[in-house]
C-alpha positions in Angstrom: -31.4 13.6 -23.5 -32.6 12.8 -27.1 -31.9 9.7 -28.8 -31.1 9.3 -32.5 -31.2 6.1 -33.3 -32.8 4.4 -36.3 -34.8 1.3 -36.2 -34.5 -1.1 -39.0 -37.7 -3.3 -39.0 -38.0 -6.8 -38.9 -38.1 -8.4 -42.6 -36.6 -5.1 -44.2 -39.5 -4.7 -45.9 -40.6 -1.4 -44.5 -38.7 1.6 -44.1 -36.8 2.4 -40.7 -38.0 4.4 -38.2 -37.1 6.4 -35.5 -36.7 4.9 -32.0 -39.7 6.1 -29.7 -39.5 5.0 -26.1 -43.3 5.6 -25.7 -43.9 2.6 -28.4 -41.7 0.5 -26.5 -43.0 1.5 -23.1 -46.8 0.7 -24.3 -45.9 -2.9 -25.7 -44.2 -3.7 -22.2 -47.2 -2.7 -20.4 -49.4 -4.7 -22.6 -47.9 -7.7 -22.2 -47.4 -7.3 -18.7 -51.1 -6.3 -18.2 -51.8 -9.5 -20.7 -50.5 -11.7 -17.8 -52.5 -10.1 -15.0 -50.0 -7.6 -13.5 -51.5 -4.8 -12.0 -51.3 -1.8 -13.8 -49.2 0.3 -11.7 -46.7 -2.4 -11.3 -46.7 -2.6 -15.0 -46.3 0.5 -15.8 -43.2 0.4 -13.2 -41.8 -2.7 -14.8 -41.8 -0.9 -18.2 -40.5 2.1 -17.4 -37.2 0.1 -15.8 -37.0 -2.0 -18.9 -37.2 1.3 -20.9 -34.3 3.1 -19.0 -32.6 -0.1 -19.6 -33.1 -0.1 -23.4 -32.3 3.7 -23.6 -28.9 3.2 -21.8 -27.8 0.3 -24.2 -29.2 2.5 -27.1 -26.8 5.6 -26.0 -24.0 4.8 -28.2 -25.7 3.6 -31.4 -27.1 5.2 -34.2 -29.0 2.4 -35.9 -30.3 -1.1 -34.7 -33.0 -3.6 -35.6 -36.2 -4.2 -34.1 -35.0 -7.7 -33.0 -32.3 -6.0 -31.2 -34.6 -4.1 -29.3 -36.9 -7.0 -28.3 -33.9 -9.0 -27.6 -32.4 -6.5 -25.1 -36.0 -5.6 -23.4 -36.8 -9.3 -23.0 -33.4 -9.7 -20.9 -34.1 -7.0 -18.9 -37.9 -7.7 -18.5 -37.0 -11.3 -17.5 -35.4 -10.2 -14.3 -38.6 -8.3 -13.4 -41.2 -10.9 -14.6 -40.6 -14.1 -16.4 -44.1 -14.7 -17.3 -44.4 -11.5 -19.2 -40.7 -12.0 -20.7 -41.6 -15.1 -22.4 -44.8 -13.9 -24.0 -43.0 -10.6 -25.2 -40.2 -13.0 -26.7 -42.9 -15.4 -28.5 -45.0 -12.2 -30.0 -44.2 -13.0 -33.5 -44.9 -17.1 -32.8 -48.2 -16.4 -31.1 -49.4 -14.0 -33.5 
């Protein structure tokens, strides 16, 4: 299945871009590994969260990057609370 969902970037200063699963997947693996989740488990968690986000996106044509982050964090929280906390706090920490 191919999604054609535009992602409106935070702040609106940058142009929108198409949703790319790989970008979400890599950010989820990265946050999991930063809290010492083994790579294989991090990949499984990221895959599960991506599937849930894609399912949520199916009937949408445009969402914000914050919408994606919120939905991903909700599903990540069910699988790994510490990683979800870090994922939610991403902009505050950096």
